[in-house]
C-alpha positions in Angstrom: 27.4 -10.0 -28.7 24.8 -12.1 -30.3 21.8 -10.0 -31.2 18.2 -11.1 -30.7 16.3 -12.0 -33.9 15.2 -8.9 -35.9 18.0 -6.6 -34.7 20.9 -5.3 -36.7 24.2 -4.1 -35.2 24.3 -0.9 -37.3 21.9 1.1 -39.5 21.9 0.2 -43.1 21.5 3.8 -44.2 22.9 7.2 -43.2 19.5 9.0 -43.2 15.9 8.1 -42.2 12.6 9.9 -42.3 11.8 8.9 -38.7 14.3 7.9 -36.0 12.6 6.4 -32.9 14.7 6.4 -29.7 13.6 3.4 -27.7 12.1 0.2 -29.2 10.0 -1.2 -26.3 6.2 -0.9 -26.2 5.9 2.8 -27.0 8.5 2.8 -29.7 7.2 -0.3 -31.4 3.6 1.1 -31.3 4.9 4.2 -33.0 6.7 2.2 -35.6 3.8 -0.1 -36.4 1.2 2.6 -36.7 3.6 4.5 -39.1 4.0 1.4 -41.2 0.2 0.8 -41.1 -0.7 4.3 -42.3 -1.3 4.1 -46.0 -0.3 7.7 -46.4 3.1 7.3 -44.8 5.8 6.0 -47.2 9.0 7.1 -45.3 11.8 5.1 -43.8 11.9 4.2 -40.0 14.8 3.5 -37.8 14.1 2.2 -34.3 17.1 2.4 -31.9 17.1 0.2 -28.8 20.0 0.4 -26.4 19.1 -3.0 -24.7 17.6 -5.3 -27.3 17.0 -8.1 -24.7 14.5 -5.7 -23.1 15.3 -7.2 -19.7 15.4 -3.9 -17.8 12.8 -1.8 -19.7 9.5 -0.7 -18.1 7.6 -2.8 -20.7 9.2 -6.0 -19.2 8.3 -5.0 -15.6 4.7 -3.9 -16.2 1.8 -5.5 -14.4 -0.1 -5.3 -17.7 -3.5 -4.0 -16.7 -6.0 -1.6 -18.3 -8.6 0.6 -16.8 -11.0 3.4 -17.6 -11.2 4.8 -14.1 -9.3 8.0 -14.7 -10.1 11.5 -13.7 -9.2 13.0 -17.1 -11.6 12.3 -20.0 -8.8 12.0 -22.5 -7.2 9.2 -20.6 -10.5 7.3 -20.6 -10.8 7.7 -24.4 -7.2 6.5 -24.8 -7.9 3.4 -22.8 -11.1 2.7 -24.6 -9.2 2.7 -27.9 -6.7 0.3 -26.5 -9.4 -2.1 -25.3 -11.0 -2.1 -28.7 -7.6 -2.5 -30.4 -6.6 -5.5 -28.2 -9.9 -7.3 -28.4 -9.8 -7.0 -32.2 -6.1 -7.4 -32.6 -6.1 -10.0 -35.4 -8.5 -8.1 -37.6 -6.9 -4.7 -36.7 -3.4 -5.8 -37.6 -4.6 -7.9 -40.5 -2.6 -11.1 -39.7 -4.2 -14.5 -39.1 -1.2 -15.6 -37.0 -2.3 -13.4 -34.1 -4.3 -15.3 -31.4 -7.3 -14.0 -29.6 -6.3 -11.8 -26.7 -9.3 -11.1 -24.5 -9.3 -8.8 -21.6 -9.7 -10.5 -18.2 -12.3 -8.2 -16.8 -12.0 -8.5 -13.0 -12.0 -4.7 -12.8 -10.3 -2.2 -10.6 -11.8 -1.6 -7.1 -10.9 1.8 -5.5 -11.6 1.9 -1.8 -12.2 5.2 0.0 -11.9 5.5 3.8 -12.5 9.3 4.0 -15.2 11.6 2.9 -12.7 13.5 0.8 -11.7 10.5 -1.3 -15.3 9.3 -1.5 -16.2 12.7 -3.0 -13.3 12.3 -5.4 -14.6 8.8 -6.5 -18.1 10.4 -7.1 -16.6 13.2 -9.2 -14.4 10.8 -11.2 -17.4 8.5 -11.8 -19.3 11.4 -13.4 -16.4 12.0 -15.8 -16.2 8.3 -16.6 -19.9 7.8 -17.2 -20.0 10.8 -19.5 -17.2 9.2 -21.5 -19.1 5.9 -21.8 -17.4 3.9 -19.0 -19.6 1.7 -16.8 -18.2 2.6 -13.4 -20.3 1.7 -10.4 -20.2 3.1 -6.9 -20.5 0.6 -4.1 -21.3 1.1 -0.4 -19.3 -0.9 2.1 -22.3 -3.3 2.5 -22.5 -3.8 -1.3 -18.7 -4.5 -1.4 -19.0 -7.0 1.4 -21.9 -8.8 -0.4 -20.1 -9.1 -3.7 -16.7 -9.8 -2.2 -17.1 -11.2 1.3 -13.4 -11.7 1.9 -12.7 -8.0 2.3 -12.5 -6.2 5.7 -14.5 -3.1 5.0 -15.0 -1.7 8.5 -13.2 1.5 7.6 -14.5 1.9 4.1 -17.1 4.5 3.1 -17.3 3.9 -0.6 -15.9 1.9 -3.5 -15.6 2.4 -7.2 -15.5 -0.5 -9.7 -15.8 -1.0 -13.5 -15.7 -4.5 -15.0 -16.0 -3.7 -18.6 -12.7 -3.5 -20.5 -10.9 -3.2 -17.2 -8.5 -5.7 -15.8 -5.6 -7.8 -17.2 -4.5 -8.0 -20.8 -1.6 -9.6 -22.4 0.6 -6.6 -23.0 3.7 -8.7 -23.7 1.9 -10.5 -26.6 0.7 -7.2 -28.1 4.2 -5.7 -27.8 5.6 -8.8 -29.6 3.2 -8.4 -32.5 3.7 -4.6 -32.8 7.4 -5.1 -33.0 7.3 -8.1 -35.2 4.9 -6.7 -37.8 6.7 -3.3 -37.7 9.9 -5.0 -38.8 8.1 -7.1 -41.4 6.7 -4.0 -42.9 10.0 -2.3 -43.2 10.9 -0.6 -39.9 14.6 -1.2 -39.1 15.5 -2.2 -35.6 19.1 -1.5 -34.5 20.8 -2.3 -31.2 22.5 1.0 -30.4 22.1 4.0 -28.3 21.7 7.7 -29.1 24.5 9.7 -27.3 24.1 13.1 -28.9 22.0 15.2 -31.3 23.0 17.9 -33.7 20.5 20.8 -34.3 20.5 23.3 -37.1 21.9 26.7 -36.6 18.6 28.2 -35.6 18.0 25.4 -33.0 14.6 24.6 -34.6 15.3 21.1 -35.9 17.3 18.0 -35.0 19.4 17.4 -38.1 21.1 14.2 -37.0 21.7 11.8 -34.1 25.0 10.3 -33.2 25.1 6.7 -31.9 27.3 5.0 -29.4 28.6 2.8 -32.2 29.9 5.9 -33.9 27.4 6.4 -36.8 25.8 9.8 -37.4 22.3 9.4 -38.8 20.4 12.2 -40.5 16.7 12.4 -39.6 13.5 14.0 -40.7 11.8 13.4 -37.3 13.0 12.2 -33.9 10.6 10.4 -31.6 11.4 10.2 -27.9 10.2 6.8 -26.7 12.9 6.2 -24.1 10.7 5.7 -21.0 12.4 6.5 -17.8 15.4 7.8 -19.8 13.2 10.4 -21.6 14.7 13.4 -19.9 18.2 12.4 -20.9 17.1 12.0 -24.5 15.3 15.4 -24.5 18.4 17.1 -23.0 20.4 16.0 -26.1 18.0 18.4 -28.1 18.4 21.1 -25.5 15.0 20.4 -24.0 14.1 20.2 -20.3 11.5 17.4 -19.7 10.0 16.9 -16.3 10.1 13.1 -16.4 11.8 11.1 -13.7 12.3 7.3 -13.0 10.4 6.3 -9.9 10.7 2.8 -8.3 7.7 0.6 -8.1 7.7 -2.7 -6.3 5.8 -5.8 -7.4 5.4 -9.2 -5.7 3.6 -12.4 -6.7 2.5 -14.5 -3.8 0.7 -17.8 -3.3 -2.1 -17.9 -0.7 -2.6 -20.8 1.6 -6.3 -20.2 1.4 -7.1 -18.9 -2.1 -10.2 -16.8 -2.7 -13.3 -18.4 -4.1 -13.6 -15.8 -6.9 -11.5 -13.4 -9.0 -9.9 -10.6 -7.0 -10.4 -7.2 -8.6 -7.3 -5.0 -8.8 -7.9 -3.6 -5.3 -6.4 -0.2 -4.5 -6.3 0.1 -0.7 -6.5 3.7 0.6 -2.9 3.3 1.6 -1.9 3.0 -2.1 -0.9 -0.7 -1.9 -2.7 -2.7 -4.5 -3.3 -6.4 -5.1 -5.1 -8.4 -7.8 -5.9 -11.8 -9.2 -3.0 -13.5 -10.9 -4.4 -17.0 -11.4 -3.8 -20.5 -10.0 -4.1 -19.4 -6.4 -1.5 -16.7 -6.9 -1.9 -12.9 -6.6 0.1 -9.9 -7.7 0.6 -7.0 -5.3 2.4 -3.6 -5.8 3.3 -0.4 -4.1 6.0 2.0 -3.2 7.4 3.7 -0.1 6.0 7.0 1.0 9.4 8.5 0.3 9.4 8.3 -3.5 12.5 10.0 -4.9 13.8 10.0 -8.5 16.3 7.2 -9.0 18.8 6.2 -11.7 17.1 4.3 -14.5 19.3 1.3 -13.9 18.6 1.2 -10.1 16.7 -2.0 -9.5 17.7 -2.5 -5.8 14.9 -4.2 -3.9 14.0 -3.3 -0.4 12.7 -6.7 0.9 11.7 -5.1 4.2 9.1 -3.0 2.5 7.0 -6.2 1.9 7.3 -7.5 5.4 6.9 -4.3 7.2 4.4 -2.4 5.0 2.7 -4.0 2.0 1.9 -7.5 3.4 0.4 -6.2 6.7 -1.9 -3.8 4.8 -3.0 -6.6 2.4 -3.6 -9.1 5.2 -5.6 -6.5 7.1 -7.8 -5.7 4.1 -8.1 -9.4 3.1 -7.7 -11.5 6.3 -7.6 -14.7 4.2 -4.1 -13.5 3.0 -2.6 -13.8 6.5 -0.8 -16.9 5.3 1.0 -16.3 2.0 4.4 -17.1 0.4 6.1 -14.7 -2.0 7.3 -16.5 -5.1 8.8 -13.7 -7.0 9.5 -9.9 -6.6 10.9 -7.2 -8.9 11.4 -3.5 -9.3 10.1 -1.5 -12.3 10.2 2.2 -13.0 7.4 4.6 -13.7 8.4 7.4 -16.1 6.8 10.0 -13.8 5.7 13.3 -15.3 6.2 15.4 -12.1 4.1 18.3 -13.5 0.8 16.6 -13.7 1.2 12.8 -14.1 -0.1 12.8 -17.6 1.4 11.9 -20.9 3.5 14.4 -22.9 2.7 13.9 -26.6 3.4 15.6 -29.9 6.1 17.8 -31.3 8.2 20.4 -29.4 7.0 23.9 -30.2 10.5 25.1 -31.0 12.5 22.0 -32.0 9.6 21.1 -34.3 10.8 17.7 -35.5 11.4 16.4 -32.0 8.3 14.4 -30.9 7.4 13.3 -27.4 5.7 10.1 -26.3 6.7 10.3 -22.6 5.8 10.8 -19.0 3.0 8.2 -18.6 3.4 7.9 -14.9 2.5 4.2 -14.8 -0.2 3.9 -17.4 2.0 3.8 -20.5 1.4 0.2 -21.6 -2.3 0.7 -21.9 -1.9 4.0 -23.7 0.7 2.8 -26.2 -1.7 2.0 -29.1 -3.5 5.3 -29.0 -0.2 7.2 -28.7 1.4 5.2 -31.6 -1.6 6.0 -33.8 -1.5 9.7 -32.8 2.2 10.0 -33.5 1.7 8.4 -36.9 -1.1 10.9 -37.7 0.9 13.9 -36.4 4.0 13.0 -38.5 2.0 12.0 -41.6 -0.7 14.8 -41.7 0.6 17.4 -39.3 -2.5 16.9 -37.1 -4.4 14.4 -35.0 -7.2 12.9 -37.0 -8.6 10.1 -34.8 -8.3 11.3 -31.2 -7.1 14.8 -30.4 -4.0 14.4 -28.2 -3.1 18.1 -28.3 -4.1 18.7 -24.7 -1.2 16.6 -23.8 1.2 18.6 -25.9 4.5 20.1 -24.6 3.0 23.6 -24.6 1.5 23.0 -21.1 4.9 21.9 -19.8 6.6 25.1 -21.1 3.7 27.2 -19.7 3.6 25.3 -16.3 -0.1 24.7 -17.0 -0.8 21.2 -15.6 -3.7 19.0 -16.5 -3.7 16.9 -13.3 -4.5 13.2 -13.4 -5.3 12.1 -9.8 -5.9 8.4 -10.6 -2.2 7.3 -10.5 -1.5 4.2 -8.5 
């Protein structure tokens, strides 16, 4: 098999200070921030089972960013990503990097019940306290700003148009990966199939690869997305992360809207946003939302015709005549405990680190998670943004920190 540029077929060494399992967005963010930290001088091995990245969550993302979360830490994480992306060339110190502005059409949450309206009000208070610019809109205000909506059933909306909308996640991923390699991180096309712990069960001493090599490691970082639970089980750890199918469609409208369409979250859960050139991107999932195999990309085309499109056309009557031009399945790595990230080292297997369970908001959280991982490995503590509330301890103690703003 011919490998993509930058990948080797086998590790060059038999031991590395840090072994990262998964080389997509999260693994590459971890690798780059380690190489960028002036106090880290160790060796890094990034293992990617599918170096074409064709089936990974990073490749299937809708690449949006928001600050409208119900958990303050998630807001802070997204704020860091927004600043990082807008200043990427300066932040990464490379003149080859283009400007990558955020397209700020915003997210618009629509509430059709008093209970959800109360939730939007409570979430706005958290967001404003964290420095976001979320605004609450009445149905009349929504209709005045966006006259194409049907808002007969809507009681309240919530929108933020600062650092909220589309960003080029694929380009950021490419530069994180490219510069991590240029700075010494070694990318290998192989898969971890088992791990060997010490006699006390407190450290991973080595990982065995499908290609046969056994690699000694100082730290192991789980960046394997929807396969995170499988990776954790190799270290004897139960991780409540499951792959969940998410459907996406791009459609062309016979009568395009006369202004940008915010990423609109209908009360049904179906969402739709601007895509450009008279096209729009929609997403959703069936009410029955079981865990699936991470390689299950079977599309239910009836879900669009029977569920998603009727909801979209009811909310935006101008979309009664549309043509789907592409459709795909992606996977959320769903943390079934509380839908929040799991970050940092395991309390018992102390050199096994998590960057898992993002439940659909992983792409926008990758820069902050990569920085935090680099700090935790280098200094034994978080120094920029304290990610410890998302540590594994709450998983072991069944102590959720619920994030309600999961689309």
